[in-house]
C-alpha distance (Angstrom), angle and dihedral (degrees) to the residues before:
residue distance angle dihedral
X1 . . .
X2 3.76 . .
X3 3.81 120.8 .
X4 3.78 113.2 -151.7
X5 3.77 139.8 146.7
X6 3.79 138.0 -115.5
X7 3.78 93.4 -151.1
X8 3.81 143.6 38.5
X9 3.83 88.2 95.8
X10 3.83 115.3 106.7
X11 3.81 95.9 -145.2
X12 3.77 135.5 -19.8
X13 3.82 129.3 -39.3
X14 3.78 92.9 -58.3
X15 3.79 88.9 70.2
X16 3.80 94.6 56.7
X17 3.78 110.6 105.2
X18 3.78 138.2 140.3
X19 3.81 93.3 -77.5
X20 3.80 91.6 53.4
X21 3.80 93.7 47.3
X22 3.79 92.7 45.8
X23 3.81 88.7 53.9
X24 3.82 89.5 50.3
X25 3.81 89.6 51.1
X26 3.83 91.6 46.6
X27 3.81 88.2 61.6
X28 3.81 91.0 52.5
X29 3.80 97.8 -107.6
X30 3.80 121.0 142.5
X31 3.81 98.8 -155.5
X32 3.78 142.1 9.9
X33 3.81 126.5 -145.8
X34 3.79 116.6 -105.1
X35 3.86 113.6 -133.2
X36 3.77 119.6 -161.4
X37 3.80 127.9 -165.3
X38 3.78 94.7 -179.2
X39 3.82 119.4 14.5
X40 3.78 91.9 -165.0
X41 3.77 91.0 59.8
X42 3.83 93.1 67.9
X43 3.79 109.0 91.3
X44 3.81 128.1 -163.8
X45 3.81 91.0 -96.7
X46 3.84 89.6 54.1
X47 3.80 91.6 50.2
X48 3.78 90.1 49.9
X49 3.80 91.8 48.5
X50 3.79 94.5 50.7
X51 3.83 93.4 46.0
X52 3.81 91.2 48.7
X53 3.81 92.7 50.5
X54 3.82 93.1 47.8
X55 3.85 92.2 45.5
X56 3.77 92.3 47.0
X57 3.78 91.2 59.6
X58 3.80 95.9 41.6
X59 3.79 90.6 -109.4
X60 3.80 121.6 153.3
X61 3.78 114.3 -126.9
X62 3.81 104.2 -101.3
X63 3.73 141.3 -140.9
X64 3.80 112.8 -72.9
X65 3.74 124.2 -140.3
X66 3.80 127.5 -166.9
X67 3.78 121.2 -141.6
X68 3.80 96.4 -129.2
X69 3.80 129.8 135.6
X70 3.75 132.0 -112.2
X71 3.80 100.1 -84.2
X72 3.79 103.6 116.3
X73 3.82 83.8 100.2
X74 3.83 97.1 37.1
X75 3.77 119.6 143.8
X76 3.78 88.9 -140.5
X77 3.82 105.7 81.6
X78 3.78 94.9 -153.9
X79 3.85 90.7 55.0
X80 3.79 90.9 47.4
X81 3.82 94.2 48.1
X82 3.79 90.5 49.4
X83 3.79 91.3 52.2
X84 3.79 92.6 47.4
X85 3.83 88.5 52.3
X86 3.78 90.7 50.9
X87 3.81 93.2 52.8
X88 3.83 90.7 46.2
X89 3.79 87.7 55.3
X90 3.79 88.5 50.2
X91 3.82 88.1 55.3
X92 3.82 90.6 51.4
X93 3.80 90.9 49.3
X94 3.76 92.9 46.4
X95 3.80 89.4 55.7
X96 3.80 91.2 49.7
X97 3.81 90.7 51.9
X98 3.81 92.4 47.9
X99 3.79 90.4 -123.9
X100 3.86 118.6 153.7
X101 3.79 101.4 -130.1
X102 3.76 146.7 -3.2
X103 3.78 126.0 -136.7
X104 3.82 122.8 -110.5
X105 3.79 119.7 -155.9
X106 3.85 110.9 -159.3
X107 3.79 92.2 -151.7
X108 3.79 137.4 -153.6
X109 3.76 140.2 -109.7
X110 3.78 88.6 -127.5
X111 3.84 107.1 108.7
X112 3.81 89.6 -145.4
X113 3.78 92.8 71.3
X114 3.79 151.7 -52.6
X115 3.81 93.6 -85.9
X116 3.77 97.1 51.4
X117 3.83 127.0 102.6
X118 3.80 125.0 -106.9
X119 3.81 130.3 176.4
X120 3.82 92.2 -120.5
X121 3.82 100.0 43.8
X122 3.79 92.2 98.1
X123 3.82 95.9 45.6
X124 3.79 122.9 117.9
X125 3.78 90.1 -122.0
X126 3.81 91.9 59.7
X127 3.80 92.5 43.1
X128 3.80 90.3 53.1
X129 3.82 90.4 53.6
X130 3.77 90.0 50.0
X131 3.80 90.7 51.8
X132 3.80 91.1 51.2
X133 3.81 93.6 47.2
X134 3.79 92.2 47.7
X135 3.80 92.1 48.7
X136 3.80 90.5 55.5
X137 3.81 91.2 49.7
X138 3.77 93.2 46.3
X139 3.81 91.2 54.5
X140 3.82 87.5 64.8
X141 3.81 92.6 39.5
X142 3.80 91.9 56.0
X143 3.81 91.3 50.8
X144 3.80 90.8 48.8
X145 3.82 96.5 42.5
X146 3.82 91.5 -122.6
X147 3.82 126.3 140.0
X148 3.79 120.4 -131.6
X149 3.81 111.8 -139.5
X150 3.81 111.6 -158.1
X151 3.76 118.8 -159.0
X152 3.77 117.2 -160.4
X153 3.78 137.0 -175.9
X154 3.76 143.6 178.3
X155 3.82 95.1 -91.3
X156 3.82 95.9 49.8
X157 3.82 134.6 67.7
X158 3.83 91.8 -91.4
X159 3.77 97.9 59.4
X160 3.82 105.0 151.2
X161 3.82 142.3 27.4
X162 3.78 89.5 -101.1
X163 3.80 92.6 50.9
X164 3.80 89.1 51.0
X165 3.80 89.8 53.7
X166 3.81 89.9 47.1
X167 3.83 90.2 55.2
X168 3.81 93.6 47.7
X169 3.80 91.9 47.4
X170 3.84 93.8 46.1
X171 3.82 93.9 48.4
X172 3.80 91.1 47.0
X173 3.81 97.6 -158.7
X174 3.81 122.8 139.0
X175 3.84 86.8 -148.1
X176 3.79 95.0 63.3
X177 3.78 122.2 93.4
X178 3.78 147.7 133.7
X179 3.78 133.1 -71.6
X180 3.80 95.3 -155.5
X181 3.79 117.4 -133.4
X182 3.83 108.2 154.6
X183 3.82 94.8 -179.3
X184 3.82 88.7 68.0
X185 3.80 89.8 61.5
X186 3.78 97.1 55.3
X187 3.80 100.8 113.5
X188 3.83 103.0 147.0
X189 3.79 141.4 29.1
X190 3.78 89.9 -108.9
X191 3.79 90.4 60.8
X192 3.80 93.0 40.0
X193 3.77 91.7 58.0
X194 3.80 94.9 43.5
X195 3.80 108.1 38.0
X196 3.80 89.5 148.3
X197 3.80 89.9 74.0
X198 3.78 91.7 46.7
X199 3.81 92.7 51.3
X200 3.79 94.9 44.2
X201 3.80 90.7 50.6
X202 3.82 89.7 62.2
X203 3.80 90.5 50.9
X204 3.79 92.0 48.1
X205 3.81 96.3 47.2
X206 3.83 103.1 39.5
X207 3.80 108.3 13.0
X208 3.79 94.2 152.5
X209 3.84 96.0 46.9
X210 3.80 103.3 60.7
X211 3.80 109.5 109.4
X212 3.79 99.1 175.5
X213 3.78 143.3 -54.5
X214 3.77 145.3 -108.8
X215 3.76 109.2 -126.3
X216 3.77 119.6 -139.6
X217 3.81 138.1 118.3
X218 3.78 141.4 -139.6
X219 3.79 145.0 -154.3
X220 3.81 136.5 -151.9
X221 3.80 113.2 -110.7
X222 3.79 116.8 -135.6
X223 3.81 100.1 -114.8
X224 3.81 137.3 123.0
X225 3.82 93.1 -109.3
X226 3.81 118.8 50.9
X227 3.78 109.6 -91.6
X228 3.81 129.6 169.2
X229 3.77 131.4 -166.5
X230 3.77 131.5 -170.0
X231 3.77 115.5 -108.6
X232 3.80 139.2 179.5
X233 3.78 119.3 -76.7
X234 3.76 114.3 -104.4
X235 3.80 98.1 19.9
X236 3.84 118.0 135.0
X237 3.81 92.4 -114.1
X238 3.81 95.7 48.5
X239 3.78 115.9 108.2
X240 3.81 110.6 -170.3
X241 3.80 115.7 114.1
X242 3.78 95.6 -126.2
X243 3.81 90.0 168.6
X244 3.80 90.8 62.9
X245 3.80 90.6 44.5
X246 3.81 94.9 51.6
X247 3.78 95.6 40.8
X248 3.80 91.5 49.9
X249 3.76 92.9 47.2
X250 3.79 91.8 48.6
X251 3.79 88.8 54.1
X252 3.80 99.9 46.4
X253 3.83 100.5 31.8
X254 3.82 116.4 9.0
X255 3.83 90.0 176.4
X256 3.82 93.7 56.9
X257 3.79 124.5 126.5
X258 3.80 121.8 -117.6
X259 3.81 110.7 -160.9
X260 3.80 121.0 -168.2
X261 3.81 107.1 -141.2
X262 3.82 150.2 164.3
X263 3.78 96.9 47.5
X264 3.81 135.8 112.3
X265 3.78 112.5 -108.5
X266 3.80 94.6 -102.3
X267 3.82 92.0 56.4
X268 3.77 97.1 47.6
X269 3.83 95.4 82.6
X270 3.82 89.9 53.1
X271 3.83 91.0 52.1
X272 3.80 90.6 46.0
X273 3.78 90.4 52.5
X274 3.79 89.0 49.4
X275 3.81 95.2 52.6
X276 3.80 91.3 43.9
X277 3.82 91.9 51.6
X278 3.81 90.1 51.8
X279 3.82 91.1 47.9
X280 3.80 91.6 49.8
X281 3.79 91.1 50.2
X282 3.80 92.1 56.0
X283 3.78 97.5 38.7
X284 3.81 100.4 -107.4
X285 3.80 117.1 148.9
X286 3.78 122.7 -157.4
X287 3.81 121.4 -130.9
């Protein structure tokens, strides 16, 4: 498997230069996620520059992620069509870069953002719109030979392993799969205290559709109402069964990417050390 990072870049792809990539390499990572605010702004010379810099350091071309909102499920058809067009352009750009997959954010009806709750996010009506939007994107992905990596979570329309399988089955594209991020699916104390079952359910339901994962961890906050916060991998208070996640990923997709994310730059080395320690303990070697 390939250990990389979704971070250490102060902005989108325009900020990636030799200094940034040398810093990524210094921390022992083999790739860094490419973020894109506007896929049409990247010209052929920019694609060539990025590929050359990655190749020159022995980096694999990474997952791309577009900085778009949560409107693939929007009730307003103009908003939804514009978002579909954006992700299609991300697919085109990903192919030009020679990257393996681009990230798909299911979205939310909450105007505050695509990872915010809304009473209708789990409705059949919203799920049907997501299916339709994803089908249109996958038509382009199939032509370009690019995989679409969906990331779900408890607040969005894809809120469980079964719902992820339902989406993949309904869209019916061989190019659609999961960007695994188990922390996003922790929606109750029962799940929080048994993440092994959550993780293994993904591997049981869609073993051939897991393209990689975002590596982070979480803890339960001591409050009356259930509350969870992200934490650093490998810390005593962290609860995610990273052993189960890595062992399962090694079995179903040994070439998958594992990207450390959601941390300030100064905490990323600590998380990297944590995931490496877990990998060493269970006999997993990084590419």
